C-alpha positions in Angstrom: 136.0 81.1 55.4 138.5 80.7 58.3 137.6 82.7 61.4 140.0 84.8 63.5 141.9 83.2 66.5 142.9 85.3 69.5 146.0 84.5 71.6 146.7 86.5 74.8 150.0 86.4 76.5 150.2 87.8 80.1 153.1 89.6 81.8 154.7 86.5 83.1 155.1 85.1 79.6 157.1 88.1 78.4 158.9 89.0 81.7 162.4 88.4 80.1 164.2 87.8 76.8 163.7 84.0 77.2 160.0 84.5 77.6 159.8 86.6 74.4 161.8 83.9 72.5 159.4 81.3 73.9 156.4 83.3 72.7 158.0 83.4 69.2 158.4 79.6 69.2 154.8 79.1 70.3 153.6 81.4 67.5 155.9 79.9 64.9 154.3 76.5 65.4 150.8 77.9 65.3 151.1 80.8 62.8 148.2 81.7 60.6 147.0 84.9 58.9 143.8 85.5 60.9 145.6 85.7 64.3 145.5 88.5 66.9 148.1 88.5 69.6 147.2 90.4 72.7 150.2 91.3 75.0 150.3 92.5 78.6 153.0 94.7 80.2 156.2 92.8 80.8 156.6 91.1 84.2 155.8 93.4 87.0 155.8 96.6 84.9 152.3 97.6 85.9 153.2 97.4 89.6 156.4 99.4 88.9 154.3 102.1 87.1 151.9 102.2 90.1 154.9 102.7 92.4 156.0 105.6 90.2 152.5 107.1 90.7 152.9 106.6 94.4 156.2 108.4 94.4 154.6 111.3 92.5 151.7 111.5 95.0 154.1 111.6 97.9 156.2 114.3 96.2 159.1 111.9 96.1 161.7 111.8 93.3 160.5 109.2 90.8 163.5 109.5 88.5 165.5 106.6 90.0 162.6 104.1 89.8 161.8 105.3 86.3 165.4 104.7 85.3 165.3 101.2 86.8 162.2 100.4 84.8 163.8 101.7 81.6 166.9 99.6 82.2 164.7 96.5 82.7 163.2 97.0 79.2 166.5 97.9 77.6 168.3 94.8 79.1 165.6 92.6 77.6 166.1 94.3 74.2 169.9 93.9 74.4 169.4 90.1 74.6 166.9 90.1 71.7 168.2 92.7 69.2 171.4 93.8 67.5 172.8 97.0 69.1 171.8 99.3 66.2 168.2 98.1 66.1 165.5 100.8 66.0 163.8 99.3 69.1 166.3 101.1 71.4 165.4 104.7 70.4 161.7 103.6 70.5 162.0 102.5 74.2 164.0 105.6 75.0 161.3 107.8 73.5 158.5 106.0 75.4 160.3 106.8 78.7 160.7 110.5 77.6 157.0 110.6 77.1 156.4 108.7 80.4 158.5 111.2 82.4 156.7 114.1 80.7 153.4 112.7 82.0 154.8 112.3 85.4 155.8 116.0 85.5 152.1 117.0 85.2 150.1 117.8 88.3 148.3 115.0 90.2 145.7 115.1 92.9 143.0 112.8 94.4 140.4 114.3 92.0 142.3 113.5 88.8 144.1 110.4 90.0 142.1 107.9 88.0 142.6 109.7 84.6 146.2 110.3 85.5 146.6 106.6 86.3 145.3 105.5 82.9 147.6 107.9 81.1 150.7 106.5 82.9 149.9 102.9 83.3 149.3 102.3 79.5 153.1 102.6 78.9 153.6 99.1 80.0 151.5 97.6 77.3 152.8 100.0 74.6 156.4 99.1 75.4 155.7 95.3 75.5 153.9 95.2 72.2 156.6 97.2 70.4 159.3 94.9 71.7 157.4 91.7 70.9 156.4 93.0 67.4 159.9 94.0 66.5 161.3 90.7 67.7 158.8 88.7 65.8 159.6 90.6 62.6 163.3 90.1 63.3 162.6 86.3 63.4 160.8 86.7 60.0 157.4 86.3 61.7 155.8 89.3 60.0 153.1 90.9 62.1 151.4 94.3 62.2 151.3 96.5 65.4 148.0 98.0 66.2 147.1 100.5 68.9 144.2 99.1 70.9 143.0 102.6 71.7 142.0 102.9 68.0 139.9 99.8 68.3 138.3 99.6 71.8 136.1 102.6 72.5 134.9 103.1 76.0 133.2 105.6 78.2 135.2 107.9 80.5 135.1 105.8 83.6 138.9 105.9 84.0 140.5 102.7 85.5 137.2 100.8 85.1 136.0 101.9 81.6 132.9 100.4 80.1 133.1 99.2 76.5 130.9 100.8 73.8 130.3 97.5 72.1 128.6 98.8 68.9 131.4 101.3 68.1 134.1 98.9 69.1 132.7 96.2 66.8 132.6 98.6 63.8 136.1 99.7 64.5 137.5 96.2 64.8 135.8 95.0 61.6 136.8 98.1 59.6 140.4 98.2 60.8 141.4 94.6 61.6 139.8 92.4 59.0 141.7 93.9 56.0 145.0 93.4 57.8 144.2 89.9 59.1 143.6 88.7 55.5 147.4 89.2 55.1 149.2 89.3 58.4 148.7 88.5 62.1 148.2 91.6 64.4 149.9 92.4 67.7 148.0 94.7 70.0 147.8 95.7 73.7 145.6 94.3 76.4 144.0 96.3 79.1 143.7 99.7 77.3 141.1 101.6 75.3 140.1 105.2 74.7 137.0 107.3 75.3 135.2 109.5 72.8 137.7 112.3 73.2 140.6 109.9 72.5 141.8 109.9 76.1 143.4 106.7 77.3 141.3 104.5 79.5 141.9 101.1 81.1 139.5 98.1 81.6 140.3 97.2 85.2 143.4 95.6 86.7 144.5 92.4 84.8 142.1 93.5 82.0 144.1 92.0 79.1 142.0 88.8 79.1 138.9 91.0 78.7 140.6 92.7 75.7 140.9 89.3 74.1 137.2 88.6 74.7 136.2 92.0 73.3 138.2 91.4 70.1 136.8 87.9 69.8 133.2 89.0 70.2 133.7 91.9 67.8 135.1 89.6 65.1 133.0 86.5 65.9 136.3 84.6 66.4 136.8 80.9 66.4 138.5 80.8 69.8 140.5 82.6 72.4 143.6 81.1 74.1 145.1 82.6 77.2 148.7 81.6 77.8 149.6 81.4 81.5 152.4 80.1 83.8 150.0 77.4 85.1 148.8 74.2 83.4 145.3 75.6 83.0 142.5 76.4 85.5 143.1 74.8 88.8 140.8 74.5 91.9 143.2 76.8 93.8 146.2 79.1 93.1 149.2 76.7 93.1 151.4 79.6 94.4 149.3 79.7 97.6 147.9 76.2 98.0 149.2 72.7 97.7 147.6 69.6 96.1 145.7 71.5 93.4 143.6 69.8 90.7 143.4 70.8 87.0 140.0 71.2 85.4 140.3 69.8 81.9 137.0 71.3 80.9 134.7 73.9 82.5 131.2 75.1 81.7 131.0 78.9 81.0 128.7 79.4 84.1 131.1 77.7 86.5 134.1 79.6 85.1 132.2 82.9 85.4 131.3 82.0 89.0 135.0 81.4 89.8 136.0 84.7 88.3 133.2 86.6 90.0 134.6 85.5 93.4 138.1 86.6 92.4 139.9 83.7 90.7 142.8 85.5 89.2 143.5 83.1 86.3 140.9 84.9 84.2 139.6 88.5 84.3 135.9 88.4 85.6 134.4 90.2 82.5 136.0 87.7 80.0 133.5 84.9 80.1 130.2 86.7 79.2 131.0 88.0 75.7 132.4 84.6 74.8 129.5 82.6 76.2 127.0 84.8 74.4 128.6 83.8 71.0 129.6 80.3 72.1 133.3 81.1 71.5 135.5 78.5 73.3 138.2 79.8 75.7 141.4 77.8 76.2 143.7 78.4 79.1 147.1 76.8 78.4 150.6 76.8 79.7 153.3 78.8 77.9 155.8 76.5 79.7 154.2 73.4 78.2 152.4 74.6 75.1 151.6 71.1 73.8 149.6 70.2 76.9 145.9 70.3 76.6 145.2 72.9 79.4 141.6 73.8 80.2 138.8 74.3 77.7 135.8 76.5 78.7 132.8 75.9 76.6 129.1 75.3 76.6 128.9 71.5 76.7 131.1 70.8 79.7 129.7 69.0 82.8 129.7 71.0 86.1 132.3 69.9 88.6 131.7 69.6 92.4 135.4 69.7 93.4 136.0 72.2 96.2 137.5 75.4 94.6 139.4 77.8 96.8 139.7 81.5 95.9 141.7 83.9 98.0 141.5 87.7 97.6 144.1 89.7 99.6 144.4 93.3 100.6 140.7 93.5 101.5 138.9 96.1 103.7 136.0 95.2 105.9 133.8 98.3 106.4 130.8 98.3 108.8 128.0 101.0 108.7 126.0 101.2 111.8 122.9 103.4 112.0 123.3 106.1 114.7 119.8 106.1 116.2 119.5 102.3 116.6 116.6 102.1 114.0 116.7 98.9 112.0 118.4 98.8 108.6 116.0 99.6 105.8 116.2 99.5 102.1 117.0 103.2 102.0 120.1 102.7 104.1 121.3 100.0 101.6 120.6 102.3 98.7 122.5 105.1 100.4 125.6 103.0 100.8 125.4 101.5 97.3 124.9 104.9 95.7 128.3 106.0 97.1 130.0 102.8 96.2 128.8 103.2 92.6 130.0 106.8 92.4 133.4 105.7 93.7 133.4 102.7 91.3 133.9 100.3 94.3 132.8 96.7 93.8 131.5 94.8 96.9 133.2 91.4 97.3 131.0 90.4 100.2 127.9 91.9 101.9 126.2 91.1 105.2 123.2 92.9 106.7 122.4 92.8 110.4 119.6 94.4 112.3 121.4 97.8 112.8 124.4 97.5 110.5 125.6 96.9 107.0 129.0 95.2 106.5 130.8 95.2 103.2 134.2 93.8 101.9 136.0 95.8 99.2 139.4 95.9 97.6 141.8 98.4 99.0 142.2 101.3 96.6 144.0 104.6 97.0 141.7 107.4 98.2 138.5 105.3 97.8 138.0 104.3 101.5 138.5 107.8 102.9 136.1 109.2 100.3 133.5 106.6 101.1 133.8 107.4 104.9 133.7 111.1 104.2 130.5 110.8 102.1 128.6 108.7 104.7 129.9 109.7 108.1 126.9 111.9 108.8 124.5 109.0 108.4 126.4 106.1 109.9 128.9 105.2 112.6 131.6 103.7 110.4 134.4 101.3 111.4 136.8 99.4 109.2 139.7 96.9 109.3 142.4 96.8 106.6 144.9 94.2 105.3 142.4 91.3 105.5 141.9 88.2 103.3 138.6 87.1 101.7 138.5 83.4 101.3 135.8 81.8 99.1 135.2 78.1 98.8 132.9 76.9 96.1 131.3 73.4 96.6 132.8 73.4 100.2 133.0 70.5 102.6 133.8 70.5 106.4 137.3 69.2 105.9 138.2 72.0 103.4 136.7 74.7 105.6 138.3 73.7 108.8 141.7 73.3 107.1 141.5 76.9 105.8 140.5 78.4 109.1 143.4 76.9 111.0 145.8 79.6 112.2 143.4 82.4 111.3 140.9 84.7 113.1 137.5 85.0 111.4 136.0 88.5 111.3 132.9 87.8 109.1 131.5 84.5 107.8 128.6 83.4 105.7 127.6 80.3 103.7 125.1 79.0 101.3 124.6 75.5 100.0 127.3 75.9 97.4 129.5 78.7 98.7 131.4 79.5 101.9 133.0 82.9 102.5 135.1 84.2 105.4 137.0 87.4 106.0 140.1 86.3 107.9 143.5 87.5 109.2 146.4 85.5 110.7 146.1 84.9 114.4 148.7 86.8 116.5 151.1 84.3 118.0 
């Protein structure tokens, strides 16, 4: 019996009407019943929704930016649908609901839950537009709310999946539909036990595809990107990149762990556990082979460059000049865990602990507030964390040119530096 196949399309693939039409062409040539299509928010919609939240927090009028975002979606619809199509009142209604959410009170204490309730509108809008356009093109698909499928805990913005309940839901709700029609659903979102919307972490749509694949023991997952496949560096930031035709699960997981943005870091594990191959292909050149991530690939030794921006370097220095002990490390990590902050780099010296974290609203000030009695705390913002896997001296020196190094460490296979541009 044929197994399910999962396709995931990111925001860049549906950023405009031409992208939605291209998506339909890709599907038309690969259409099958047991197909799940996972869609992200269109273009930079998630960023725009985050900006609306920022306006709300600063007590600024968000109505203009909300109207701009609505117009963006409606303009796409005008290029795809006849003027009397039901998609137009659907989009209008979603923005009524969004603006109702934005009228509710927000504070640092409820920000994460508020964030998830607002940010999910991007995926809901995108999937309705794509589903309606596919049906208009006589590609009949069924729309499904991912919040009815993926059950999580209540860790808003970084929700953890309840794998047992999610698998039961997916098999009960999706398998009967997939025997007849492909399914369109949202990436990035789920719901807790009380039915409240949760999200799986920024750029979490890849992870959604892996969750569905693992729950249904799928044949494969394909992520459609605006790059030829997985490269040894981001082509938007670095020149002379090389394409990996194949990657081993372990090596791909290592790349995502250090911040390679082409795949969400939690994507690999559920697929590797079940030996489900992952393909990364270009929606601009759908016939090209792209990259295949699977079990039997050989490990590569090509230097791989991963750059994380908007980083914060925080140093905790003991106040009485005693040496750093395990209890100090536990104290810091306990607070990081409570604030759901992931450490991207750690360095321990005789009397200090230095960590590198992503910049997140409210999180740094809460971290400092919780630990200022025990440590002298200093921090630098707006930094870059550069990681080179399988480094060589030539690659390292080229990446340090024009930059000031604030923190550096290396092992046999990994080099990391926290850097910022030198002042001219």
